[in-house]
C-alpha positions as CSV (number, residue, x, y, z in Angstrom):
1,M,89.5,105.9,84.7
2,A,87.0,103.1,84.0
3,D,84.2,103.7,81.5
4,Q,82.0,101.1,83.3
5,V,82.0,99.4,86.6
6,R,80.1,96.4,88.0
7,A,78.7,96.8,91.5
8,S,76.3,95.3,94.0
9,H,74.3,97.2,96.5
10,I,72.1,97.0,99.5
11,L,69.2,99.5,99.6
12,L,67.1,100.4,102.6
13,M,64.2,102.6,101.7
14,Y,62.3,104.7,104.3
15,E,58.9,106.3,104.4
16,G,58.9,109.2,101.9
17,S,62.0,108.0,99.8
18,A,61.5,107.8,96.1
19,R,59.4,104.8,94.9
20,S,59.2,103.5,98.5
21,S,56.6,101.4,100.1
22,A,58.7,101.1,103.2
23,T,57.1,102.0,106.6
24,R,60.4,102.5,108.5
25,S,61.4,106.0,109.4
26,K,64.5,107.6,107.9
27,E,66.2,107.3,111.3
28,E,65.4,103.6,111.5
29,A,66.7,103.0,108.0
30,L,70.0,104.7,108.8
31,S,70.4,102.7,112.0
32,E,69.7,99.5,110.2
33,I,72.1,100.2,107.3
34,E,74.8,101.2,109.7
35,A,74.3,97.8,111.5
36,L,74.6,96.0,108.1
37,A,77.7,97.9,107.3
38,A,79.3,96.8,110.6
39,R,78.4,93.2,109.8
40,I,80.1,93.4,106.4
41,Q,83.1,95.1,107.9
42,G,83.2,92.2,110.4
43,G,83.6,89.8,107.5
44,E,80.0,88.7,106.7
45,D,79.2,88.1,103.1
46,F,77.8,91.1,101.2
47,A,75.7,89.1,98.8
48,Q,74.1,87.1,101.6
49,I,73.2,90.3,103.6
50,A,71.8,91.9,100.4
51,Q,69.6,88.8,99.8
52,E,68.3,89.0,103.3
53,N,67.9,92.8,103.7
54,S,67.9,94.8,100.5
55,D,64.7,96.6,99.5
56,C,65.9,96.6,95.8
57,P,64.8,93.8,93.5
58,S,68.5,93.2,92.9
59,G,68.7,91.8,96.4
60,S,67.6,88.4,95.1
61,Q,70.8,88.3,93.0
62,G,72.9,89.3,96.0
63,G,72.5,93.0,95.1
64,D,74.2,92.6,91.7
65,L,73.4,95.5,89.4
66,G,75.6,94.3,86.5
67,M,77.8,96.6,84.5
68,F,76.9,100.3,84.2
69,G,78.5,103.4,82.9
70,R,78.4,107.1,83.9
71,G,75.0,108.7,83.6
72,Q,73.1,105.5,84.3
73,M,72.7,105.9,88.1
74,V,71.9,108.8,90.3
75,R,74.9,111.1,90.9
76,E,75.6,110.1,94.6
77,F,75.5,106.4,93.7
78,E,77.6,106.8,90.6
79,D,80.2,108.9,92.3
80,A,80.6,106.3,95.1
81,A,80.7,103.3,92.8
82,F,83.2,104.8,90.4
83,G,85.3,106.0,93.4
84,L,85.7,102.5,94.8
85,G,88.4,100.0,93.9
86,V,87.4,96.5,92.8
87,G,86.4,94.6,96.0
88,E,85.9,97.7,98.1
89,T,82.7,98.5,99.9
90,S,81.4,102.0,100.4
91,G,80.2,103.6,103.6
92,V,76.6,104.6,103.8
93,I,75.5,106.6,100.7
94,E,72.2,108.5,100.7
95,T,70.2,109.0,97.5
96,D,66.5,109.9,96.9
97,F,65.8,106.2,97.0
98,G,67.2,105.7,100.5
99,Y,70.4,104.5,102.0
100,H,72.9,102.3,100.1
101,L,76.0,100.2,100.7
102,I,77.8,99.6,97.5
103,Q,80.4,97.0,96.7
104,R,82.4,97.3,93.4
105,T,82.9,93.9,91.9
106,A,84.6,94.8,88.5
């Protein structure tokens, strides 16, 4: 099992999620992230979609979070990232920060 992974993500926050200034509802955020997941599954570029849509500052770098080890991310995010193979993209993951799509890059 890897000690560290490298991953990119797309985050859509919603009103009431941790550290959020978003005005979209939780339902709107879920609908939007599911639509983004479908675009990625259809072959669109993850990094480009992250740049255009992610509420995380990492979006400007295509969602790249760099290398991280266990205990550095919230549990749901960490479990998903470490459970992916290199090049795989997760389904929708919910954390206190909102909804994520995660792509493991290393």
